[in-house]
C-alpha positions in Angstrom: 0.1 0.1 0.0 1.2 3.5 -0.9 0.1 6.4 1.0 0.9 10.2 0.8 2.6 11.5 3.9 0.5 14.1 5.7 -0.7 14.8 9.3 -2.6 11.4 9.2 0.5 9.2 8.2 1.7 8.7 11.9 -1.8 7.9 13.0 -2.1 5.2 10.4 1.1 3.6 11.2 0.0 3.7 14.9 -3.3 2.1 13.9 -1.3 -0.6 12.2 1.1 -1.2 15.0 -1.8 -1.3 17.5 -3.7 -3.9 15.3 -0.5 -6.0 15.3 -0.7 -6.2 19.2 -4.0 -8.0 18.8 -3.0 -10.3 16.0 0.6 -11.0 16.8 1.3 -10.5 13.2 3.9 -7.9 12.2 3.3 -6.0 9.0 6.6 -4.6 7.5 6.3 -0.8 6.6 8.9 0.9 4.2 8.5 4.6 4.2 9.4 6.4 1.0 10.6 10.1 1.6 11.2 12.8 -0.6 13.7 14.2 1.8 17.2 12.7 1.3 18.4 14.0 4.5 18.6 11.6 7.5 16.3 14.0 9.6 13.5 13.1 7.2 14.1 9.4 7.5 14.3 9.8 11.3 10.8 11.1 11.4 9.5 8.2 9.6 11.6 5.8 11.8 10.2 7.5 14.9 6.7 6.8 13.5 7.5 3.2 13.8 8.2 2.2 10.2 10.5 -0.6 9.7 12.8 1.3 7.0 12.9 4.5 5.3 14.2 5.0 1.7 14.7 8.4 0.1 13.4 9.2 -3.2 14.5 8.9 -6.0 14.4 5.2 -5.3 17.2 2.9 -6.4 15.9 -0.5 -6.8 19.0 -1.9 -4.9 18.0 -0.1 -2.0 14.4 -1.1 -2.2 15.6 -4.8 -2.5 17.9 -4.4 0.3 15.3 -2.9 2.7 12.9 -5.7 1.7 15.5 -8.3 2.1 16.6 -7.1 5.6 13.2 -7.9 6.7 13.4 -11.5 5.3 10.5 -11.1 2.9 12.7 -11.0 -0.4 14.7 -14.1 0.6 11.4 -16.0 1.2 10.1 -14.6 -2.1 13.2 -16.0 -3.9 13.2 -19.3 -2.0 9.6 -19.8 -3.4 10.9 -19.7 -6.9 10.7 -16.2 -7.9 13.2 -14.1 -9.6 14.1 -10.5 -9.8 13.7 -9.1 -13.4 
């Protein structure tokens, strides 16, 4: 899911994280920020996202972020390839 960052973004992430407490299921969230500075990424991380990537997005950075959460490895082990 891709959402625009606004005043409600933090509330949305908080709602997802609160739901996780009830389901014991963690939904990885990667924030895409237009701000290339670490301060912008810090705000997203403070909002409890798993990773933050600055735009423009480098596919290697995106794959690395996904892989660091274990999702890409599982996807590859299921027989999928990056194209």
